[in-house]
N, C-alpha and C positions, 0 to 999 in steps of 0.2 A: 463426466460432468459437463454440462453445456457451457459454452463460452459466455453465454448471457443468462446464467441462472438467476432467477428472481429471488433476491435475499433482502432482508431488512436488518442490516448490521447495526450494532449498538456502539456507543463510544468505547474505544479500546479494542474493537475487533480488527483483525488483520484481513485485508481484502486485496483483490487485484482489480484494477481499472481496465476493463476490456477495451476501452477507447484508446488508452495510451500504452497499455501493457505494463504499467508501473504497479508495484506492490507497496502498500502502506498500511498505516493504522488510522482508523476512523477517529477524528478529533471532535466532530460536531455535525449536526444536521440542522440546517437553517434555510428558510426560503426555498424549500424543495430540492436542495442540493446537499451533498455530503462534502465535508472538508476532510481531506485525507493528507496525512504527513508521511513522507518517505521513512522507511525503517532506517534508524540511525540518525534521524533528524534531517532538517532541510526545509525548504519552502513548501508550504501546504498548497494543494490544488483542489479545485472543486470537481466533483464528479456527479453525474446523474445517477439516480437510484438504479435505473435499468442497466447501467454499465458496470456495476459492482458485482464481483463474483467471490465466492468463498475460495480460500487457497488451501492447499494440502500442507502437511507438516514439512514435506520435502521442499515445497516452494518457499515456505517461511524460512527454513534453514538456509536455503540458497540466497535469499534476500539479505539475511543477517550476515552471512559470510561476505557477500558483496559490499555491504555497508562497512564492515570491519576493514576490508581491504582498501576501500576508498579513504577511510579515516587514516589508516596507516600510511598510505601514499601521501596524503595531505600533510602529515606530520614529518615527512621526509624519511620515513623508515621503510621504504620499499625494499 
């Protein structure tokens, strides 16, 4: 899969932002940009359509585990 595969994600789709390397879920598309939120929550960021890539199930699982680990550490249960 190309790092800059041209996709048109919908709200709720999981994507990787090739510009930042971050994985998140598409929240909205407005004014020519996608709003993406990190898996597990957090501050949304904007991404250009050309920078969004589909992710594999393995990438999704890895991102979910990382989010769970961050949350666990934040709660003092490391």
